[in-house]
N, C-alpha and C positions, 0 to 999 in steps of 0.2 A: 504493499500499499504506500510504502514512505516513495519507493520510487515511480510508482506512476504516478502519487501528487508532485516527485517532483518534475518527471518528464511534463505533466499537463499543465503546471502552473508554476512553476521554479519554485516549490518547496522544499524550504531547509531545516531539516530533523535536528540538528545541532542548535542551531541561532533559536529554534519553536522551544528545543529543550530550556535551555539558557533561560528565556524569557519566561515560561514557566516557571522556573526554580525563583528567579529574581520576583515573580509576581504574587506566591506562596509565601516567600520569605518576608513582603511587606504583610503581607495580611495576616502573617501567622506571627510577628511579633519577632523574626529576625531565624525560625526556625528554617530547616532543609527537609523540602519531601525526601520523603522514601521515593527508592527509583520506581517501583511498580505505581506510587504514585502519577509520576511524570509521563510513565510508560501509557496509562489508561488514560489522563489525558489526551494525551500526543494520537493516543489511536481514535480519541471520540473524533478531534478536530479534522484528523484526515477520511472517518469515515469509517471505521472498524463498528465493531458493535462488540467485540471481544478480542483478547492478546494471548497466542498462548507459546509458551516462552521454549517449552521442547522439540521444536520444530526443528 
């Protein structure tokens, strides 16, 4: 999904993950999100409805 989004609309996963972390920190008193929280948020942004790590 990341590659398809990159090809179709210039999506940048690293920049998105950074921005998600910054936004999370702003709203959660400086706390860093767990990686799974950032992954799920990103998956929803690119149009997935679930994430599977073991593929």
